[in-house]
C-alpha positions in Angstrom: 69.3 4.4 -51.4 68.3 1.1 -50.3 71.1 -1.3 -49.8 70.7 -5.0 -49.5 71.6 -8.5 -50.4 69.8 -10.1 -53.4 69.6 -13.5 -53.2 67.7 -16.2 -55.2 64.7 -17.6 -52.9 61.3 -19.2 -53.1 60.1 -22.0 -55.5 60.1 -20.2 -58.4 63.6 -19.0 -57.8 62.4 -15.2 -57.4 65.0 -12.8 -55.7 64.7 -12.2 -52.3 65.6 -8.4 -51.3 67.2 -8.6 -47.8 67.6 -5.1 -46.4 71.0 -5.2 -44.5 72.2 -1.5 -44.5 70.5 1.0 -42.1 68.5 -1.4 -40.2 67.8 -1.7 -36.5 69.3 -4.4 -35.1 67.3 -7.3 -34.0 68.8 -8.7 -30.8 66.4 -11.8 -30.3 66.0 -15.2 -30.4 64.0 -16.7 -33.4 62.2 -20.0 -33.0 60.5 -21.7 -35.9 58.4 -24.1 -34.7 56.9 -27.1 -37.7 54.6 -30.0 -37.5 55.9 -33.0 -38.6 52.6 -34.4 -39.7 52.1 -32.0 -42.2 50.6 -32.0 -45.9 52.7 -31.9 -49.0 51.4 -28.0 -49.5 52.5 -27.2 -45.5 55.8 -29.1 -46.0 56.3 -26.9 -49.2 55.5 -23.7 -46.9 57.8 -25.2 -44.3 60.5 -25.3 -46.8 59.9 -21.9 -47.9 60.1 -20.4 -44.4 63.3 -22.2 -43.5 65.2 -21.2 -46.7 64.1 -17.7 -46.2 64.9 -17.7 -42.7 68.7 -19.5 -43.6 68.9 -16.5 -45.9 68.4 -14.2 -43.2 71.2 -15.8 -41.2 73.8 -16.0 -43.9 73.0 -12.1 -44.3 73.9 -11.6 -40.6 70.2 -10.4 -39.8 69.4 -13.1 -37.6 72.0 -14.9 -35.4 70.1 -17.1 -32.7 67.8 -19.2 -34.7 66.1 -22.8 -34.1 64.0 -25.0 -36.0 62.0 -26.9 -33.4 59.4 -29.8 -34.2 56.3 -29.3 -32.1 56.8 -32.8 -31.0 60.1 -31.9 -29.5 58.7 -29.3 -27.2 55.8 -29.3 -24.7 53.4 -27.6 -26.9 50.9 -27.3 -24.0 53.2 -25.1 -22.3 54.2 -22.8 -25.5 50.2 -22.6 -26.3 49.6 -21.5 -22.6 52.7 -19.2 -23.1 51.3 -17.8 -26.3 47.8 -17.6 -25.0 48.8 -15.3 -22.0 50.6 -13.2 -24.6 48.3 -12.5 -27.1 44.7 -14.5 -26.1 43.3 -17.6 -27.4 40.8 -15.9 -30.0 43.8 -14.3 -31.7 45.3 -17.8 -31.7 42.4 -19.4 -33.8 42.1 -21.0 -36.0 45.9 -21.8 -36.5 46.0 -22.9 -32.8 43.0 -24.7 -31.4 42.3 -26.6 -28.3 40.2 -30.1 -28.7 37.5 -31.1 -26.9 39.2 -32.7 -24.2 41.0 -29.4 -23.4 44.6 -31.5 -23.4 45.7 -31.2 -26.6 46.4 -28.5 -29.3 45.8 -28.8 -32.9 49.1 -27.0 -34.1 49.8 -24.8 -37.2 52.2 -26.5 -39.7 54.6 -23.5 -38.8 54.7 -20.8 -36.3 57.5 -18.3 -35.3 57.9 -17.2 -32.1 60.6 -13.9 -31.5 61.9 -13.6 -28.0 64.3 -10.9 -26.5 65.8 -11.8 -23.1 63.4 -14.7 -23.1 60.3 -13.0 -23.3 57.8 -13.0 -26.1 57.6 -10.1 -28.1 56.6 -11.5 -31.6 54.4 -14.6 -32.8 53.1 -15.6 -36.0 50.6 -16.6 -37.2 47.9 -14.4 -35.6 44.1 -13.6 -36.4 43.2 -10.6 -34.6 41.9 -7.5 -36.1 44.6 -7.9 -38.5 45.7 -11.3 -39.9 49.4 -11.6 -39.4 50.9 -14.7 -41.2 54.5 -16.3 -40.8 54.8 -14.8 -44.4 54.3 -11.2 -43.0 57.0 -11.8 -40.2 59.5 -13.1 -42.8 58.9 -10.1 -45.1 59.4 -7.9 -42.2 62.6 -9.3 -41.1 63.7 -9.1 -44.6 63.2 -5.7 -44.9 64.1 -4.4 -41.5 60.5 -3.7 -40.4 59.4 -4.2 -36.9 58.2 -7.9 -36.0 57.2 -7.3 -32.2 53.3 -7.8 -32.2 52.8 -8.7 -28.8 51.6 -6.1 -26.3 53.3 -7.2 -23.1 
């Protein structure tokens, strides 16, 4: 029997099922990075992700969540961390180095999951299988594994 929490969600007020019983506890820090210079469609997507993450917090699924603007963090350092974990090819086209090699074109929304300070989950990725931020949120809601970084 699936036990969960029905909450209204999404732009169409579609119920979101958050599995709360029988799930493996996620003891991790979740950081949602957002780009401040986003198109209206990207801002909508950011808002949906923020709402879903807030629902997960309210359901007690997530405890350590922060939403951070890319402009408030050393983006080049984050990019280097992500490249070291999954490789540059896996990050493209969401992350791109410009021709001068110093500035990173950043995604409108990105989720990083860290356990004990170590990066264990990163969305989006474009490897053999595309893994979107939406995939991350759905996995968090259903209690599925979100660790997709091989260390």
